[in-house]
DODRENDO-399155 format. One record per residue (C-alpha): x, y, z. Coordinates in steps of 0.02 Angstrom, whole numbers, padded with zeros to 5 digits, always signed. Example, Ala and Ser with C-alpha at 12.3 -4.5 7.8 and 13.67 -1.06 7.14 Angstrom:
+00615-00225+00390 +00684-00053+00357 
This chain:
+00020-00003-00001 +00053+00163-00059 +00005+00347-00033 +00021+00377-00227 -00085+00237-00278 -00221+00282-00370 -00318+00121-00316 -00334+00158-00129 -00467+00281-00072 -00353+00323+00104 -00208+00388-00007 -00277+00485-00108 -00252+00677-00121 -00391+00801-00105 -00438+00900-00270 -00370+01066-00273 -00218+01041-00188 -00275+01063-00011 -00272+00975+00140 -00457+00944+00224 -00467+01042+00397 -00326+01189+00354 -00351+01360+00291 -00509+01449+00277 -00666+01354+00316 -00754+01250+00156 -00901+01334+00080 -01055+01247+00087 -01167+01213-00056 -01294+01326-00086 -01447+01297+00006 -01359+01196+00165 -01333+01316+00316 -01156+01346+00362 -01119+01226+00514 -01076+01334+00657 -00919+01318+00776 -00900+01262+00969 -00950+01406+01090 -01008+01535+00960 -01175+01591+00940 -01254+01560+00748 -01257+01693+00631 -01421+01784+00589 -01478+01720+00414 -01458+01817+00270 -01607+01869+00168 -01592+01835-00029 -01539+02006-00072 -01404+02017+00033 -01375+02076+00226 -01469+02035+00369 -01646+02008+00391 -01768+02162+00375 -01844+02096+00546 -02017+02072+00574 -02143+02118+00404 -02288+02119+00521 -02328+02243+00652 -02345+02136+00803 -02534+02111+00875 -02463+02185+01043 -02390+02354+00947 -02537+02354+00851 -02667+02356+01022 -02557+02483+01100 -02566+02608+00936 -02748+02593+00952 -02749+02633+01150 -02614+02788+01103 -02756+02837+00986 -02899+02818+01104 -02807+02915+01226 -02760+03053+01116 -02955+03071+01078 -03013+03077+01242 -02880+03194+01277 -02932+03297+01132 -03117+03283+01188 -03072+03339+01359 -02981+03480+01324 -03101+03554+01193 -03231+03532+01328 -03135+03621+01471 -03094+03759+01376 -03281+03766+01333 -03341+03771+01512 -03211+03876+01561 -03311+04007+01427 -03488+03935+01503 -03407+03969+01687 -03363+04145+01637 -03540+04186+01558 -03651+04115+01688 -03540+04224+01826 -03576+04367+01703 -03762+04345+01735 -03768+04308+01909 -03726+04475+01942 -03592+04467+02055 -03479+04601+01993 -03362+04629+02152 -03180+04641+02121 -03138+04445+02216 -03273+04375+02099 -03221+04447+01942 -03019+04409+01992 -03080+04251+02056 -03198+04214+01892 -03043+04260+01773 -02905+04139+01867 -03040+04009+01849 -03069+04044+01664 -02865+04060+01650 -02831+03895+01713 -02975+03804+01634 -02903+03863+01475 -02742+03822+01517 -02778+03632+01556 -02887+03625+01395 -02731+03671+01297 -02619+03567+01387 -02746+03427+01369 -02750+03465+01196 -02547+03461+01169 -02541+03294+01240 -02690+03232+01119 -02605+03288+00976 -02406+03221+01028 -02498+03047+01068 -02571+03045+00901 -02428+03094+00825 -02328+02936+00898 -02479+02808+00882 -02457+02882+00683 -02270+02828+00669 -02268+02661+00734 -02279+02586+00589 -02109+02677+00525 -02029+02733+00657 -01881+02698+00752 -01830+02638+00940 -01826+02813+00961 -02052+02811+00941 -02059+02672+01059 -01941+02750+01192 -02080+02906+01202 -02217+02796+01160 -02161+02723+01340 -02109+02902+01402 -02298+02972+01382 -02373+02831+01428 -02276+02822+01587 -02349+03017+01607 -02518+02936+01572 -02497+02828+01745 -02438+02952+01839 -02574+03098+01768 -02702+02928+01813 -02631+02908+01972 -02686+03084+02040 -02846+03080+01953 -02913+02912+02031 -03037+02850+02034 -03072+02936+01899 -02940+02879+01790 -02932+02703+01809 -02964+02676+01612 -02809+02796+01569 -02711+02721+01714 -02743+02531+01625 -02702+02603+01466 -02547+02680+01530 -02489+02506+01611 -02527+02413+01440 -02453+02526+01324 -02299+02535+01422 -02297+02318+01432 -02338+02300+01238 -02189+02431+01186 -02060+02364+01315 -02100+02145+01267 -01996+02083+01156 -02085+02083+00989 -02118+02249+01011 -01912+02270+01034 -01895+02166+00884 -02029+02286+00785 -01944+02448+00819 -01782+02382+00799 -01815+02332+00638 -01712+02348+00480 -01800+02473+00361 -01793+02505+00168 -01686+02650+00114 -01767+02753-00018 
């Protein structure tokens, strides 16, 4: 038995002149996933166009629910803000009709009207911010997720001060935080987007 004997299968040199197991890793055939070395994490799969996968292609259910809740809270805040402004003018006209024309009554009425208008404007701004965040859920990145979590934290904070009336907004705020902080929510907002 000799090393160069062509009839000996154990003595043949591999084609291409390389020794097996030495040098660069061998290429795997197309359609066969490459094997990884021991102790190393698997590389993410490569999509058919090259590069890493784009992440989830459809918005997860929890993220959709958080988006709907942001729309609901935004709509309720908008209605509440407009109602507060309308109520302030109605209150002022009722005080004028009552005939209380002392300086203290007028100062109190002006202060009350100013506070109600301020609360109404703040509520409208807060509503618009929530609606903008909800609109950005489809195309926004991780910054939108973080802003939605902070927004929901403010909802929870304001709801605690308005209990028991704020129970609904408290629950919605907590659910928004949970849905945006979950793994599928994070994967949705951190997905790779197409560059146009």
